[in-house]
C-alpha positions as CSV (number, residue, x, y, z in Angstrom):
1,X,-9.9,26.0,11.3
2,X,-8.3,25.5,7.4
3,X,-4.8,26.2,7.2
4,X,-5.4,26.5,3.6
5,X,-8.1,28.0,1.2
6,X,-9.0,27.3,-1.7
7,X,-10.4,30.6,-3.3
8,X,-11.4,32.0,-6.9
9,X,-8.5,34.6,-7.8
10,X,-9.0,38.1,-8.2
11,X,-8.9,39.5,-11.6
12,X,-5.9,41.6,-10.0
13,X,-4.1,38.5,-8.8
14,X,-4.3,36.3,-12.2
15,X,-2.9,40.0,-14.0
16,X,0.3,39.8,-11.3
17,X,0.8,36.3,-11.3
18,X,0.7,36.0,-15.8
19,X,3.1,39.2,-15.9
20,X,5.4,37.4,-13.4
21,X,4.4,34.2,-15.4
22,X,5.6,36.5,-18.8
23,X,9.1,37.3,-17.3
24,X,10.2,34.4,-15.7
25,X,9.3,33.1,-19.0
26,X,11.3,35.4,-21.3
27,X,14.0,34.3,-18.9
28,X,14.4,30.8,-21.4
29,X,13.4,32.2,-24.5
30,X,16.8,31.7,-25.9
31,X,17.7,31.6,-30.2
32,X,19.3,28.4,-30.5
33,X,21.8,29.3,-33.3
34,X,23.0,25.3,-33.7
35,X,19.9,23.3,-33.4
36,X,20.3,19.8,-32.7
37,X,20.1,16.8,-35.9
38,X,16.3,15.7,-37.3
39,X,15.6,13.2,-34.6
40,X,14.5,10.2,-36.5
41,X,12.8,7.6,-34.5
42,X,12.4,4.0,-34.3
43,X,9.8,2.0,-33.8
44,X,10.8,-1.4,-32.3
45,X,7.6,-3.0,-31.8
46,X,6.1,-2.5,-35.3
47,X,8.6,-4.3,-36.5
48,X,8.6,-6.9,-33.9
49,X,4.9,-7.6,-34.2
50,X,5.1,-7.4,-38.3
51,X,5.1,-11.2,-39.1
52,X,6.4,-10.3,-42.5
53,X,9.7,-9.5,-40.8
54,X,12.0,-12.9,-39.9
55,X,12.4,-13.0,-36.6
56,X,16.3,-13.4,-37.4
57,X,16.5,-10.5,-39.3
58,X,14.6,-8.5,-36.5
59,X,17.2,-10.2,-34.0
60,X,20.3,-8.9,-36.2
61,X,18.7,-5.5,-36.2
62,X,17.8,-5.2,-33.1
63,X,20.3,-8.0,-30.7
64,X,19.7,-6.6,-27.4
65,X,15.8,-5.9,-27.3
66,X,15.2,-10.0,-26.3
67,X,17.5,-9.6,-23.3
68,X,17.0,-13.3,-21.6
69,X,13.7,-14.0,-23.0
70,X,13.7,-17.8,-24.6
71,X,13.6,-17.7,-28.4
72,X,10.3,-19.9,-28.6
73,X,8.8,-17.2,-26.0
74,X,10.2,-14.5,-27.7
75,X,8.6,-15.6,-31.3
76,X,5.2,-16.7,-29.0
77,X,5.1,-12.8,-28.1
78,X,5.0,-11.8,-31.8
79,X,2.1,-13.9,-32.5
80,X,0.3,-13.1,-29.0
81,X,-2.6,-11.1,-29.9
82,X,-3.4,-9.2,-26.9
83,X,0.0,-7.7,-27.1
84,X,-0.5,-6.9,-30.5
85,X,-3.8,-5.0,-30.0
86,X,-2.3,-3.2,-27.1
87,X,0.7,-1.9,-29.2
88,X,-2.0,-1.0,-31.9
89,X,-4.6,1.3,-29.6
90,X,-1.0,2.6,-28.0
91,X,1.0,4.1,-31.3
92,X,-2.5,4.9,-32.4
93,X,-2.4,8.1,-30.0
94,X,0.9,9.1,-30.8
95,X,1.5,11.5,-33.4
96,X,5.1,10.9,-34.2
97,X,5.8,13.7,-36.3
98,X,5.0,15.7,-33.9
99,X,7.3,13.9,-30.9
100,X,10.3,14.1,-33.2
101,X,9.8,17.7,-33.6
102,X,9.1,18.2,-29.9
103,X,12.3,15.8,-29.2
104,X,14.7,18.1,-31.5
105,X,13.8,20.9,-30.1
106,X,14.0,19.3,-26.5
107,X,17.8,18.1,-27.2
108,X,18.2,21.6,-29.2
109,X,18.1,23.1,-26.0
110,X,19.9,20.9,-23.8
111,X,22.7,21.7,-26.2
112,X,22.4,25.0,-25.9
113,X,23.1,24.9,-22.4
114,X,25.5,21.6,-22.6
115,X,27.0,22.1,-26.0
116,X,29.0,18.4,-25.9
117,X,25.3,16.7,-25.3
118,X,24.5,14.0,-27.9
119,X,21.2,13.6,-28.9
120,X,20.1,10.1,-28.2
121,X,19.0,7.8,-30.7
122,X,15.2,7.6,-29.9
123,X,13.1,4.1,-30.0
124,X,9.8,3.6,-29.7
125,X,8.4,0.0,-28.5
126,X,5.6,-1.7,-26.7
127,X,6.0,-3.7,-23.0
128,X,2.4,-4.9,-23.5
129,X,1.8,-2.6,-20.1
130,X,4.9,-4.4,-17.7
131,X,6.6,-1.1,-18.0
132,X,4.0,1.3,-18.0
133,X,4.6,3.1,-15.0
134,X,8.1,3.6,-15.5
135,X,8.5,4.2,-19.9
136,X,11.6,6.4,-20.0
137,X,14.9,4.2,-20.4
138,X,18.1,6.2,-21.1
139,X,21.3,4.2,-21.6
140,X,24.0,6.4,-21.4
141,X,26.6,4.1,-22.8
142,X,24.9,3.4,-26.0
143,X,23.1,6.8,-26.0
144,X,20.0,5.0,-27.0
145,X,16.2,6.5,-26.0
146,X,13.5,3.9,-25.3
147,X,10.1,5.1,-24.5
148,X,7.5,2.8,-23.8
149,X,4.1,3.9,-25.8
150,X,1.9,2.0,-23.3
151,X,2.8,4.1,-20.5
152,X,1.0,6.9,-22.6
153,X,-2.4,5.8,-23.6
154,X,-4.3,8.4,-21.9
155,X,-5.7,9.3,-18.4
156,X,-8.7,6.4,-17.5
157,X,-7.6,4.6,-20.6
158,X,-9.3,0.8,-19.6
159,X,-5.9,-1.1,-19.7
160,X,-5.3,0.7,-16.8
161,X,-7.7,-0.7,-15.2
162,X,-6.3,-1.4,-11.5
163,X,-3.3,1.2,-11.3
164,X,-3.6,4.1,-9.6
165,X,-5.7,6.8,-10.7
166,X,-2.5,9.2,-9.7
167,X,-0.3,7.6,-11.8
168,X,-2.6,7.6,-15.0
169,X,-2.8,11.6,-14.7
170,X,0.8,11.6,-16.3
171,X,0.3,8.9,-18.5
172,X,-0.6,10.7,-22.0
173,X,0.9,11.3,-25.1
174,X,1.4,15.3,-23.9
175,X,3.5,13.6,-20.8
176,X,6.0,12.0,-23.3
177,X,8.6,15.0,-23.9
178,X,8.6,16.4,-20.4
179,X,9.0,12.8,-18.7
180,X,12.2,12.4,-21.4
181,X,13.5,15.9,-20.4
182,X,13.3,15.0,-16.6
183,X,15.2,11.9,-17.2
184,X,18.1,14.0,-18.6
185,X,17.6,16.8,-16.0
186,X,17.6,14.0,-13.5
187,X,21.0,12.9,-14.8
188,X,22.6,16.4,-14.5
189,X,21.5,17.3,-11.1
190,X,24.2,16.5,-8.1
191,X,22.1,14.6,-5.1
192,X,23.2,16.7,-2.2
193,X,25.2,15.2,0.8
194,X,22.9,16.6,3.3
195,X,19.9,15.5,3.8
196,X,17.6,18.2,5.4
197,X,14.1,18.9,3.7
198,X,15.5,22.1,2.5
199,X,18.1,20.1,0.4
200,X,15.5,18.0,-1.1
201,X,13.4,21.4,-1.9
202,X,16.1,22.7,-3.6
203,X,17.3,19.8,-5.4
204,X,14.0,19.4,-7.1
205,X,13.4,22.8,-7.9
206,X,17.1,22.4,-9.7
207,X,15.4,19.5,-11.7
208,X,12.4,21.8,-12.5
209,X,14.5,24.7,-13.6
210,X,16.4,22.2,-16.1
211,X,12.8,21.6,-17.0
212,X,11.9,25.0,-17.8
213,X,14.9,25.9,-19.6
214,X,15.0,22.8,-21.7
215,X,10.9,23.4,-22.2
216,X,10.4,26.5,-22.4
217,X,7.1,25.9,-24.7
218,X,5.7,23.6,-22.6
219,X,3.5,24.6,-20.0
220,X,4.4,24.4,-16.1
221,X,2.0,21.7,-15.3
222,X,3.3,18.9,-17.5
223,X,6.7,19.8,-16.3
224,X,5.3,18.9,-13.0
225,X,3.3,15.8,-14.2
226,X,0.3,17.8,-12.9
227,X,-3.5,18.5,-14.2
228,X,-4.2,21.9,-14.8
229,X,-6.6,21.1,-11.9
230,X,-3.5,20.1,-9.8
231,X,-1.1,23.3,-10.8
232,X,-4.1,25.5,-10.0
233,X,-4.4,24.5,-6.1
234,X,-0.3,24.8,-5.7
235,X,-0.5,28.1,-7.5
236,X,-3.4,29.1,-5.3
237,X,-2.3,27.7,-2.2
238,X,1.7,28.5,-2.5
239,X,1.6,30.7,0.8
240,X,-0.2,28.7,2.7
241,X,2.1,25.8,1.8
242,X,5.0,27.6,2.6
243,X,3.5,29.1,5.8
244,X,2.5,25.2,6.9
245,X,6.6,24.5,6.3
246,X,7.5,27.6,8.4
247,X,5.5,27.3,11.0
248,X,5.5,23.4,11.2
249,X,9.8,24.0,11.8
250,X,9.9,21.2,8.7
251,X,11.9,23.6,6.6
252,X,15.2,22.4,8.1
253,X,14.3,19.6,9.2
254,X,16.0,16.3,9.0
255,X,13.0,13.9,9.2
256,X,13.5,11.2,6.3
257,X,9.4,10.8,6.0
258,X,9.1,14.4,5.0
259,X,10.3,13.5,1.3
260,X,7.5,10.5,1.4
261,X,4.8,13.3,2.6
262,X,5.7,15.9,0.9
263,X,7.7,14.7,-2.9
264,X,7.3,11.5,-3.4
265,X,4.2,10.3,-6.1
266,X,0.9,10.0,-4.5
267,X,-2.3,11.0,-5.0
268,X,-2.1,13.6,-2.9
269,X,0.6,15.9,-0.3
270,X,0.5,14.5,3.4
271,X,-0.3,17.6,6.2
272,X,-2.2,15.5,8.3
273,X,-4.9,18.3,7.8
274,X,-8.4,17.7,6.2
275,X,-7.1,19.7,3.3
276,X,-4.7,16.9,2.3
277,X,-7.2,14.8,-0.4
278,X,-7.9,18.2,-1.9
279,X,-4.4,19.0,-2.2
280,X,-1.9,18.3,-5.3
281,X,0.5,15.6,-4.9
282,X,4.6,16.0,-4.8
283,X,3.8,20.0,-3.2
284,X,7.3,19.8,-1.9
285,X,8.8,20.0,-5.4
286,X,6.7,23.1,-6.6
287,X,7.9,24.6,-3.5
288,X,11.7,24.2,-4.1
289,X,11.1,25.1,-7.9
290,X,9.3,28.4,-7.2
291,X,12.2,28.7,-4.4
292,X,14.7,28.4,-7.5
293,X,12.9,31.0,-9.3
294,X,12.8,33.4,-6.7
295,X,16.9,32.9,-6.0
296,X,17.3,33.7,-10.0
297,X,14.8,36.5,-10.1
298,X,17.1,38.3,-7.3
299,X,20.2,37.3,-8.8
300,X,19.4,37.4,-13.3
301,X,23.2,37.3,-13.8
302,X,23.4,33.9,-12.5
303,X,24.2,31.6,-15.8
304,X,22.2,28.1,-15.6
305,X,25.4,25.7,-15.0
306,X,26.7,27.8,-12.0
307,X,23.4,27.8,-10.5
308,X,23.3,24.2,-10.2
309,X,26.9,23.9,-8.2
310,X,25.5,26.8,-5.6
311,X,24.2,24.9,-2.4
312,X,20.6,24.5,-1.3
313,X,21.8,26.8,2.1
314,X,22.5,29.7,-0.3
315,X,20.4,29.3,-2.4
316,X,17.4,29.8,0.3
317,X,19.0,32.4,2.2
318,X,19.6,34.5,-1.0
319,X,16.2,33.9,-2.8
320,X,14.4,35.9,-0.6
321,X,10.8,33.5,-0.8
322,X,7.9,34.8,0.6
323,X,5.0,34.4,-1.1
324,X,2.0,36.4,-0.4
325,X,-1.1,35.4,0.3
């Protein structure tokens, strides 16, 4: 017998979930009195591939971009037809003005909770797919944020041939800002000293809670790097997932393999049942997120920065988390 069920939610349940979702969303709808400064995105590769820009001028303006690449190879790359083609395709998929606006909103929300936060300088560039799977780099020392546009050319793009399909699910232009937000959230949350499964659930739940606070106007599925279908599966099967964790005695287990099964990126989560291929990946992150939401609902007076300091055991115990079928 299947532990999980895939079902169409009744209209009553849909209305209930929608009401709950609106209540939770309102928690993060804050008035930004001091917005971050306007974001001006600089497209490094536009100048790099521009034959009218002398190489020495480019190197002077971006002295750190060349790295250890010899001058001869660096110059050849500027005229590489395939690289130029990839760059042109990638940049034309991105609405730069919209991106600038969304990044400013993101930085404004981070600054709301962390007043000492300084907006980074944002640079777009093309790695010619070399960094497409890990396209966001933030250097805290310089305050530089780099976005590899070839990491957002669209799910199923021919240039991604050979790349695992589950990676491609979050390689769309709409995923840029959530992935930027995730980088900042991960830098803020301190990893636990304990390594039980519940500690990993709450660690990732805290990161997702920051995503809620930083991106109040973004849909939840994008925060999870999910498709809408994957998110819907997680919501529909939330109680069944939790029952599985509890009945299998996984919640307080210190088995390191649980991270690979339920938290690390992959095509699906690994319950070792017939449902695996239908399941959404990284379901442990989704579960940890729901536990944190439950805690904040039970303790609405808790400030975000204080919440992040609370240990996993306390959050779990005081969350009252018990999803219903």
